[in-house]
N, C-alpha and C positions, 0 to 999 in steps of 0.2 A: 504494500500500500504506500502510495506517495505521501510525502510529508503534508501536502495540502489536504489530501483526503483524510489523513489522520487527524489533523487539526479540525476539519469540518465535522468529522464523526464525534470528536471530543466535545466540540461546541454544541452539537445537537444533544448529546447526553446531558450537558450542563443545563441547557434550556429546559429539557424535559424534567430534570430534577427540580429546577427552580419553579416551574409550573406546578409541580406536585406540592412543593413547600407552600406556595401561595394558596392553593386550593385546600390543603390540609389545615392550615392555620387561619384561614379566612374566618372561620366560625368564632374565633377568639378575638376578633377585632372590634366587637361591640361591647360596650360597658355594661349592658344588661345581662350578661352571661353569669349566672350564679352557680353553675355546675362545678367551677374550679376556684381555687383561692387566687387572691390578687397577684401573687408572685408568678403563678403559672400563666395568668392572663397577660401580664406585662412581658414575660419571656416569649410567649406565643405571638404577641403583637410585634415584638422586635424581630422575630424570625420572619414573620409575614412581610413586614416593611422592608427588611434587608433583601429578601428573595425577590420581591416585586420590583424594588429599585434596581437591583442588578440585572434582572431580566429585561427591564425597560432600557437600561443603558446598553446592554448587548444588542438589542434591536436597533437602537439609535446608531451604534457603531456600524452595524451591518448595512443600514440604509446609507450611511455616509460613504461606505466602501462598495456599494452596489452588490452586496451579497444577497 
């Protein structure tokens, strides 16, 4: 596999993982969730925000480079 294809495959896996993180932790982004304690809510919100921001940044870079 060429280096370019390897990078592309890796990037695809990263984006899939980020999408899963966003979807998995999205339910904890609302303050009315009483199923878990506050620390879990804040940690989950942080994971969600980080994954979503990185995913959006990757998409922006891809658009800038015509990928």
